[in-house]
MDAnalysis code that builds the backbone (N, CA, C; Angstrom):
import MDAnalysis as mda
import numpy as np

u = mda.Universe.empty(258, n_residues=86, atom_resindex=np.repeat(np.arange(86), 3), trajectory=True)
u.add_TopologyAttr("name", ["N", "CA", "C"] * 86)
u.add_TopologyAttr("resid", np.arange(1, 87))
u.add_TopologyAttr("resname", ["MET", "ASP", "ALA", "THR", "ALA", "TRP", "THR", "VAL", "VAL", "GLY", "ALA", "ALA", "VAL", "ALA", "ILE", "LEU", "VAL", "ALA", "ILE", "GLY", "ALA", "SER", "PHE", "ARG", "SER", "LEU", "ARG", "ASP", "GLU", "MET", "ARG", "ALA", "GLN", "GLY", "LYS", "ASP", "LEU", "HIS", "ALA", "ARG", "ILE", "ASP", "ALA", "GLN", "GLY", "GLU", "ASP", "LEU", "ARG", "LYS", "ARG", "ILE", "ASP", "ALA", "GLN", "SER", "GLU", "GLN", "MET", "GLY", "LEU", "LEU", "ARG", "GLU", "ARG", "MET", "ALA", "HIS", "LEU", "GLU", "GLY", "LEU", "LEU", "ASP", "GLY", "LEU", "ARG", "GLU", "ALA", "ILE", "ALA", "GLY", "LYS", "ARG", "VAL", "ALA"])
u.atoms.positions = np.array([
    [34.407, -75.730, 40.263],
    [33.499, -75.161, 39.174],
    [32.626, -75.248, 38.071],
    [31.506, -74.808, 38.062],
    [30.593, -75.555, 36.773],
    [31.347, -74.891, 35.611],
    [30.858, -74.931, 34.203],
    [31.028, -74.751, 32.768],
    [31.101, -73.034, 32.585],
    [30.129, -72.861, 33.396],
    [30.019, -71.519, 33.639],
    [31.238, -70.905, 33.661],
    [31.629, -71.004, 34.690],
    [32.725, -70.192, 35.563],
    [33.852, -70.545, 34.477],
    [34.101, -71.535, 33.986],
    [34.898, -71.856, 33.327],
    [35.405, -71.038, 31.799],
    [33.754, -70.705, 31.016],
    [33.749, -70.061, 29.988],
    [34.054, -68.442, 30.180],
    [33.752, -67.771, 31.913],
    [33.900, -66.874, 32.002],
    [35.630, -66.459, 32.026],
    [36.340, -67.455, 32.701],
    [37.908, -67.214, 33.292],
    [38.352, -67.183, 31.610],
    [37.849, -68.105, 30.833],
    [38.632, -68.218, 29.765],
    [38.353, -67.386, 28.819],
    [37.194, -66.861, 28.522],
    [36.539, -65.197, 27.740],
    [38.151, -64.146, 28.478],
    [37.826, -63.880, 29.775],
    [38.521, -63.154, 30.743],
    [40.405, -63.327, 30.345],
    [40.321, -64.589, 30.366],
    [42.500, -64.780, 29.944],
    [42.122, -64.133, 28.308],
    [41.422, -64.855, 27.658],
    [41.475, -64.702, 26.147],
    [41.607, -62.559, 25.671],
    [40.881, -62.606, 26.213],
    [40.506, -60.175, 26.114],
    [42.154, -59.859, 27.120],
    [42.600, -60.271, 28.222],
    [43.848, -60.342, 28.161],
    [45.185, -60.929, 27.381],
    [44.456, -61.478, 27.137],
    [45.822, -62.059, 25.784],
    [45.608, -61.122, 24.583],
    [44.907, -60.619, 24.383],
    [44.364, -59.601, 23.115],
    [44.693, -58.326, 23.288],
    [44.462, -57.913, 24.731],
    [45.110, -56.558, 25.213],
    [46.529, -56.437, 24.878],
    [47.244, -57.446, 25.898],
    [48.542, -57.745, 25.762],
    [49.328, -57.670, 24.611],
    [48.547, -58.448, 23.716],
    [48.980, -58.594, 22.418],
    [49.055, -57.066, 21.421],
    [47.565, -56.526, 21.903],
    [48.076, -55.570, 21.181],
    [48.805, -54.212, 21.375],
    [49.321, -54.324, 23.002],
    [50.183, -53.729, 23.111],
    [51.451, -53.525, 23.030],
    [51.783, -55.006, 23.249],
    [52.940, -55.423, 22.065],
    [53.273, -54.425, 20.772],
    [52.297, -54.837, 19.874],
    [52.303, -54.545, 19.073],
    [52.391, -53.011, 18.824],
    [51.640, -51.951, 19.657],
    [51.601, -50.299, 19.948],
    [53.078, -49.872, 19.979],
    [53.508, -50.659, 21.107],
    [54.938, -50.841, 21.189],
    [56.043, -50.825, 20.583],
    [55.950, -51.727, 19.521],
    [56.757, -52.029, 18.471],
    [56.346, -51.148, 17.056],
    [55.776, -50.817, 16.921],
    [54.770, -49.699, 16.101],
    [55.805, -48.049, 16.575],
    [55.354, -47.786, 17.977],
    [56.055, -46.733, 18.656],
    [57.891, -46.804, 18.277],
    [58.233, -47.711, 18.770],
    [59.807, -47.755, 18.438],
    [60.199, -47.759, 17.314],
    [59.579, -48.144, 15.727],
    [60.022, -47.782, 14.347],
    [59.513, -46.848, 14.556],
    [58.633, -46.013, 14.675],
    [58.677, -44.560, 14.690],
    [59.289, -43.517, 14.887],
    [59.840, -43.807, 16.373],
    [61.295, -43.351, 17.139],
    [62.123, -43.633, 16.364],
    [62.862, -44.447, 15.918],
    [63.825, -44.818, 14.895],
    [63.532, -44.171, 13.737],
    [62.276, -43.811, 13.004],
    [62.262, -43.154, 11.684],
    [62.614, -41.571, 11.691],
    [61.942, -40.950, 13.174],
    [62.303, -40.359, 13.657],
    [63.671, -39.601, 13.424],
    [64.804, -40.261, 14.739],
    [65.266, -40.077, 14.798],
    [66.512, -39.967, 13.858],
    [66.509, -40.826, 12.651],
    [66.741, -40.845, 11.127],
    [66.512, -39.501, 10.809],
    [65.477, -39.138, 10.677],
    [64.931, -37.989, 9.859],
    [65.408, -37.152, 10.553],
    [65.557, -36.228, 11.688],
    [66.329, -35.700, 12.637],
    [67.757, -35.503, 12.427],
    [68.071, -36.955, 12.219],
    [69.794, -36.567, 11.834],
    [70.253, -36.118, 10.145],
    [69.549, -37.164, 9.747],
    [69.533, -36.707, 7.939],
    [69.490, -34.876, 8.386],
    [68.500, -34.505, 8.584],
    [68.427, -32.671, 8.588],
    [68.954, -31.916, 9.161],
    [69.778, -32.231, 10.024],
    [71.300, -32.279, 11.379],
    [72.028, -32.223, 10.205],
    [72.377, -33.336, 9.316],
    [73.324, -33.110, 8.529],
    [73.181, -32.257, 7.062],
    [72.213, -32.201, 6.429],
    [71.890, -30.948, 5.639],
    [72.152, -29.726, 6.017],
    [71.494, -29.287, 7.265],
    [71.495, -28.250, 7.978],
    [73.296, -27.923, 8.091],
    [74.039, -28.726, 8.518],
    [75.550, -28.457, 8.812],
    [75.863, -28.143, 7.441],
    [75.911, -29.087, 6.547],
    [76.548, -28.816, 4.975],
    [76.134, -27.050, 4.946],
    [74.670, -27.168, 4.373],
    [74.324, -25.588, 4.281],
    [74.840, -24.947, 5.360],
    [75.341, -24.535, 6.643],
    [76.015, -23.742, 7.320],
    [77.272, -23.816, 6.908],
    [78.071, -24.811, 6.482],
    [79.254, -24.434, 5.840],
    [79.658, -23.906, 4.824],
    [78.482, -24.434, 3.842],
    [78.423, -23.646, 2.667],
    [78.458, -22.184, 2.471],
    [77.625, -21.709, 3.564],
    [77.739, -20.115, 4.288],
    [78.463, -19.634, 4.555],
    [79.174, -20.369, 5.432],
    [80.589, -19.887, 5.948],
    [81.585, -19.779, 4.698],
    [81.359, -20.490, 3.973],
    [82.303, -20.343, 3.126],
    [82.413, -19.378, 2.306],
    [81.342, -19.282, 1.701],
    [80.635, -18.332, 0.938],
    [80.996, -16.498, 1.471],
    [80.903, -16.452, 3.009],
    [80.899, -15.197, 3.779],
    [82.084, -15.018, 3.715],
    [83.182, -16.120, 3.690],
    [84.671, -15.928, 3.296],
    [84.875, -15.129, 2.712],
    [84.364, -15.954, 1.307],
    [84.612, -15.051, 0.103],
    [84.421, -14.041, -0.147],
    [83.424, -13.469, 0.590],
    [82.486, -11.984, -0.290],
    [83.595, -11.364, 1.027],
    [83.888, -11.822, 2.024],
    [85.046, -10.890, 2.646],
    [86.579, -10.523, 2.162],
    [86.564, -11.789, 1.500],
    [88.222, -11.915, 0.623],
    [87.884, -10.046, -0.711],
    [86.561, -10.798, -1.092],
    [86.116, -9.605, -2.400],
    [86.028, -7.780, -1.489],
    [85.681, -8.247, -0.755],
    [85.130, -6.943, -0.318],
    [86.567, -6.167, 0.397],
    [87.438, -6.893, 0.856],
    [88.708, -5.927, 0.784],
    [89.627, -5.756, -0.219],
    [89.339, -6.681, -1.166],
    [90.051, -6.374, -2.620],
    [89.092, -4.545, -2.797],
    [88.194, -5.071, -2.991],
    [87.402, -3.802, -3.050],
    [87.853, -2.722, -2.187],
    [88.069, -2.825, -1.091],
    [87.812, -1.858, -0.460],
    [89.556, -1.081, -0.550],
    [90.537, -1.648, -1.207],
    [91.877, -1.807, -0.904],
    [91.688, -0.869, -2.490],
    [91.210, -1.131, -3.470],
    [91.061, -0.240, -4.908],
    [90.342, 0.878, -4.314],
    [88.918, 1.034, -3.371],
    [88.865, 2.441, -3.273],
    [90.177, 3.294, -2.603],
    [90.773, 2.286, -1.823],
    [91.941, 3.304, -1.134],
    [92.458, 3.693, -2.162],
    [92.861, 2.988, -3.332],
    [93.742, 3.494, -4.055],
    [93.287, 4.542, -4.841],
    [92.066, 4.466, -4.977],
    [91.494, 5.688, -6.255],
    [91.428, 6.863, -5.054],
    [91.031, 6.380, -4.204],
    [90.897, 8.211, -3.152],
    [92.435, 8.336, -3.153],
    [93.790, 7.567, -2.922],
    [94.758, 8.316, -3.381],
    [94.648, 9.284, -4.382],
    [94.617, 8.365, -5.732],
    [94.863, 8.867, -7.213],
    [94.080, 10.613, -6.602],
    [93.029, 10.324, -6.175],
    [91.845, 11.521, -6.646],
    [92.351, 12.425, -5.510],
    [92.564, 11.932, -4.440],
    [92.919, 13.371, -3.723],
    [94.502, 13.377, -3.582],
    [95.283, 12.678, -3.949],
    [96.759, 13.046, -3.911],
    [97.663, 12.604, -2.606],
    [96.721, 11.902, -1.967],
    [97.405, 12.084, -0.200],
    [96.920, 10.346, 0.370],
    [97.752, 10.513, 1.203],
    [97.311, 8.950, 1.996],
    [96.472, 9.309, 3.260],
    [95.688, 7.630, 2.783],
    [94.786, 8.081, 3.788],
    [95.000, 7.079, 5.645],
    [95.207, 7.782, 6.256],
    [95.146, 7.037, 7.520],
    [94.861, 5.591, 7.905],
])
């Protein structure tokens, strides 16, 4: 093989190494972004769970208050009408 052939082979190897290195770098970046995305999704999921729990607790308190108000209204109806509601 003459010098030109070795130069072509060397250039081809250098290009392949550069392509391989860029793919490895790209894979590492994608992996890091995937981990970051999973962490963000988990954090948002936890926040959503906390909000849902808070809403459930507030709904329970509202049910209690409504039941109390319903009892007061039934008592008022009995006092006004003088008869008991079934």
